[in-house]
BATITOR-832097 format. One line per field, with one value per residue (C-alpha): residue number from 0; residue in one letter; y negated, z, x. Coordinates in steps of 0.2 Angstrom, whole numbers. Example, Ala and Ser with C-alpha at 12.3 -4.5 7.8 and 13.67 -1.06 7.14 Angstrom:
<pts>
num <- [0 | 1]
residuo <- [A | S]
py <- [22 | 5]
pz <- [39 | 36]
px <- [62 | 68]
</pts>
This chain:
<pts>
num <- [0 | 1 | 2 | 3 | 4 | 5 | 6 | 7 | 8 | 9 | 10 | 11 | 12 | 13 | 14 | 15 | 16 | 17 | 18 | 19 | 20 | 21 | 22 | 23 | 24 | 25 | 26 | 27 | 28 | 29 | 30 | 31 | 32 | 33 | 34 | 35 | 36 | 37 | 38 | 39 | 40 | 41 | 42 | 43 | 44 | 45 | 46 | 47 | 48 | 49 | 50 | 51 | 52 | 53 | 54 | 55 | 56 | 57 | 58 | 59 | 60 | 61 | 62 | 63 | 64 | 65 | 66 | 67 | 68 | 69 | 70 | 71 | 72 | 73 | 74 | 75 | 76 | 77 | 78 | 79 | 80 | 81 | 82 | 83 | 84 | 85 | 86 | 87 | 88 | 89 | 90 | 91 | 92 | 93 | 94 | 95 | 96 | 97 | 98 | 99 | 100 | 101 | 102 | 103 | 104 | 105 | 106 | 107 | 108 | 109 | 110 | 111 | 112 | 113 | 114 | 115 | 116 | 117 | 118 | 119 | 120 | 121 | 122 | 123 | 124 | 125 | 126 | 127 | 128 | 129 | 130 | 131 | 132 | 133 | 134 | 135 | 136 | 137 | 138 | 139 | 140 | 141 | 142 | 143 | 144 | 145 | 146 | 147 | 148 | 149 | 150 | 151 | 152 | 153 | 154 | 155 | 156 | 157 | 158 | 159 | 160 | 161 | 162 | 163 | 164 | 165 | 166 | 167 | 168 | 169 | 170 | 171 | 172 | 173 | 174 | 175 | 176 | 177 | 178 | 179 | 180 | 181 | 182 | 183 | 184 | 185 | 186 | 187 | 188 | 189 | 190 | 191 | 192 | 193 | 194 | 195 | 196 | 197 | 198 | 199 | 200 | 201 | 202 | 203 | 204 | 205 | 206 | 207 | 208 | 209 | 210 | 211 | 212 | 213 | 214 | 215 | 216 | 217 | 218 | 219 | 220 | 221 | 222 | 223 | 224]
residuo <- [M | S | L | P | V | K | L | L | G | E | F | L | G | T | A | L | L | V | A | A | V | V | G | S | G | I | M | A | S | A | L | S | E | D | I | G | V | V | L | F | L | N | A | F | A | T | V | L | A | L | G | V | L | I | F | L | F | L | P | I | S | G | A | Q | F | N | P | A | V | T | V | I | M | G | L | R | K | E | L | S | V | T | S | A | L | L | Y | I | V | V | Q | I | L | G | G | L | T | G | V | A | L | G | N | V | M | F | G | G | V | A | L | E | F | S | Q | N | P | R | D | S | F | E | L | L | I | G | E | A | V | A | T | A | G | L | I | F | L | I | L | L | T | V | A | R | D | K | A | P | L | L | A | I | L | V | P | A | W | I | G | A | A | Y | F | F | T | S | S | T | S | F | A | N | P | A | V | T | I | A | R | M | F | T | N | T | F | T | G | I | A | P | A | S | V | V | P | F | I | A | A | Q | I | L | G | A | L | I | G | W | A | L | A | L | L | F | I | T | P | T | Q | K | E | T | H | N | V]
py <- [-971 | -959 | -955 | -942 | -947 | -965 | -953 | -944 | -963 | -969 | -951 | -952 | -973 | -970 | -955 | -964 | -977 | -970 | -956 | -974 | -983 | -969 | -960 | -977 | -979 | -963 | -966 | -986 | -979 | -966 | -981 | -994 | -996 | -1015 | -1014 | -1030 | -1021 | -1005 | -1017 | -1026 | -1011 | -1001 | -1019 | -1019 | -1003 | -1005 | -1019 | -1013 | -997 | -1005 | -1018 | -1004 | -993 | -1006 | -1012 | -991 | -988 | -1007 | -1003 | -984 | -986 | -1006 | -1001 | -1000 | -988 | -997 | -990 | -1009 | -1014 | -1005 | -1006 | -1024 | -1020 | -1010 | -1022 | -1034 | -1025 | -1018 | -1000 | -988 | -984 | -964 | -969 | -982 | -966 | -956 | -969 | -969 | -950 | -949 | -964 | -954 | -935 | -946 | -955 | -940 | -929 | -944 | -942 | -924 | -928 | -943 | -932 | -917 | -926 | -930 | -914 | -916 | -907 | -910 | -918 | -922 | -934 | -949 | -957 | -976 | -985 | -1001 | -1006 | -1024 | -1038 | -1045 | -1032 | -1031 | -1050 | -1047 | -1034 | -1044 | -1059 | -1048 | -1039 | -1055 | -1065 | -1050 | -1049 | -1066 | -1066 | -1051 | -1059 | -1076 | -1069 | -1061 | -1075 | -1084 | -1068 | -1066 | -1050 | -1042 | -1053 | -1042 | -1033 | -1046 | -1055 | -1040 | -1035 | -1053 | -1057 | -1041 | -1041 | -1057 | -1049 | -1038 | -1052 | -1065 | -1055 | -1046 | -1029 | -1029 | -1030 | -1013 | -1020 | -1002 | -989 | -972 | -979 | -983 | -965 | -957 | -964 | -957 | -941 | -945 | -946 | -959 | -978 | -982 | -969 | -973 | -964 | -958 | -970 | -984 | -979 | -985 | -1002 | -1006 | -999 | -1009 | -1025 | -1021 | -1021 | -1037 | -1045 | -1040 | -1046 | -1062 | -1065 | -1061 | -1076 | -1087 | -1083 | -1087 | -1104 | -1106 | -1099 | -1109 | -1106 | -1099 | -1089 | -1081 | -1078 | -1071 | -1057 | -1057 | -1061]
pz <- [1010 | 997 | 984 | 993 | 1008 | 1000 | 992 | 1009 | 1016 | 1004 | 1004 | 1024 | 1026 | 1012 | 1020 | 1037 | 1028 | 1020 | 1037 | 1046 | 1036 | 1034 | 1050 | 1059 | 1045 | 1052 | 1068 | 1068 | 1062 | 1073 | 1086 | 1079 | 1067 | 1064 | 1048 | 1054 | 1067 | 1059 | 1045 | 1062 | 1069 | 1053 | 1048 | 1065 | 1065 | 1050 | 1049 | 1064 | 1055 | 1043 | 1051 | 1058 | 1043 | 1037 | 1049 | 1051 | 1034 | 1026 | 1030 | 1023 | 1005 | 1007 | 1016 | 994 | 1000 | 984 | 965 | 960 | 972 | 963 | 945 | 947 | 955 | 940 | 928 | 940 | 935 | 955 | 953 | 940 | 928 | 935 | 952 | 951 | 943 | 957 | 969 | 962 | 961 | 981 | 983 | 975 | 985 | 1000 | 1000 | 995 | 1010 | 1022 | 1016 | 1019 | 1037 | 1041 | 1037 | 1045 | 1061 | 1060 | 1058 | 1037 | 1022 | 1018 | 1002 | 995 | 983 | 988 | 983 | 988 | 969 | 969 | 953 | 953 | 942 | 959 | 966 | 953 | 954 | 973 | 971 | 958 | 970 | 984 | 974 | 966 | 983 | 989 | 975 | 976 | 996 | 997 | 981 | 990 | 1007 | 998 | 986 | 1002 | 1013 | 1025 | 1022 | 1039 | 1039 | 1026 | 1042 | 1049 | 1034 | 1024 | 1036 | 1041 | 1020 | 1020 | 1037 | 1031 | 1013 | 1020 | 1025 | 1011 | 996 | 993 | 990 | 1006 | 997 | 994 | 984 | 982 | 966 | 979 | 991 | 980 | 973 | 988 | 996 | 979 | 990 | 1007 | 1009 | 1022 | 1026 | 1016 | 1002 | 984 | 971 | 957 | 943 | 951 | 953 | 934 | 934 | 953 | 948 | 930 | 945 | 953 | 942 | 933 | 950 | 953 | 936 | 940 | 957 | 950 | 935 | 949 | 960 | 946 | 944 | 967 | 966 | 963 | 949 | 964 | 971 | 952 | 952 | 970 | 967 | 948 | 946]
px <- [1124 | 1128 | 1111 | 1105 | 1106 | 1095 | 1081 | 1079 | 1078 | 1065 | 1054 | 1054 | 1049 | 1036 | 1028 | 1031 | 1020 | 1004 | 1005 | 1004 | 988 | 979 | 980 | 975 | 963 | 956 | 959 | 950 | 934 | 932 | 932 | 922 | 908 | 912 | 923 | 930 | 937 | 943 | 950 | 961 | 967 | 974 | 980 | 989 | 995 | 1002 | 1011 | 1021 | 1025 | 1032 | 1043 | 1049 | 1049 | 1061 | 1074 | 1080 | 1080 | 1084 | 1105 | 1100 | 1092 | 1086 | 1069 | 1061 | 1047 | 1038 | 1038 | 1036 | 1050 | 1060 | 1055 | 1061 | 1078 | 1080 | 1076 | 1086 | 1103 | 1104 | 1099 | 1104 | 1092 | 1093 | 1092 | 1077 | 1068 | 1073 | 1070 | 1052 | 1047 | 1054 | 1042 | 1027 | 1032 | 1034 | 1016 | 1007 | 1017 | 1010 | 993 | 994 | 1002 | 987 | 972 | 978 | 983 | 963 | 959 | 955 | 960 | 976 | 974 | 955 | 948 | 943 | 925 | 929 | 927 | 937 | 937 | 928 | 939 | 941 | 948 | 962 | 968 | 971 | 980 | 991 | 991 | 999 | 1009 | 1016 | 1018 | 1030 | 1039 | 1045 | 1048 | 1060 | 1068 | 1070 | 1077 | 1087 | 1096 | 1095 | 1108 | 1092 | 1087 | 1087 | 1074 | 1063 | 1057 | 1047 | 1042 | 1037 | 1026 | 1019 | 1012 | 1005 | 998 | 990 | 986 | 975 | 961 | 967 | 967 | 949 | 959 | 969 | 984 | 988 | 1005 | 1015 | 1008 | 1015 | 1002 | 988 | 991 | 993 | 979 | 969 | 969 | 959 | 943 | 943 | 942 | 960 | 955 | 953 | 945 | 955 | 947 | 952 | 970 | 977 | 969 | 974 | 996 | 993 | 990 | 1002 | 1016 | 1010 | 1010 | 1027 | 1033 | 1025 | 1031 | 1051 | 1047 | 1045 | 1056 | 1068 | 1061 | 1069 | 1084 | 1100 | 1113 | 1127 | 1111 | 1109 | 1128 | 1130 | 1115 | 1115 | 1098]
</pts>
């Protein structure tokens, strides 16, 4: 695939992922006042959408949809610096498009700052854990030549982390930036965004380091780890 096609895939995939996250959060909040039910419906829709999007875009762009993943792929020399930077730009733009779409579909303002603070230390620990696990999963799956399984394994991890991490597993800087612009269930206040992204990048680096411990020398040679 040419780089423009890959960038379009990353843009569309991230946009649709964020639209699914935000839209399902709004719909779930309208259907129930029970926070557990709302979180379950939001997670369920996100997991399904993520699986479909990874399946569709994995052969096109690698279905990263996530600057934390892209940074690691750049550090591993699997993406050039230019390609990695362009991936991150279109992921962020896709996220902003997706949040606007999600808001507008339910009659809201396209872009509106969230008033939902997520700034406690325990939430940052949750984000680091969620992102570390995501990177660890991706790298080991690819190293074992099982990349097609990412369409199942990544949604499974994110769905589980919705409930076992305190932060409900954003695990994605582009999604975090986008969710700053929805004053709904899935939003995050602007002041919380930088700490969240810092925790995600730290988690990504931890996940990469852990993966290196479990990848065999043959796998390292094959996949340039």
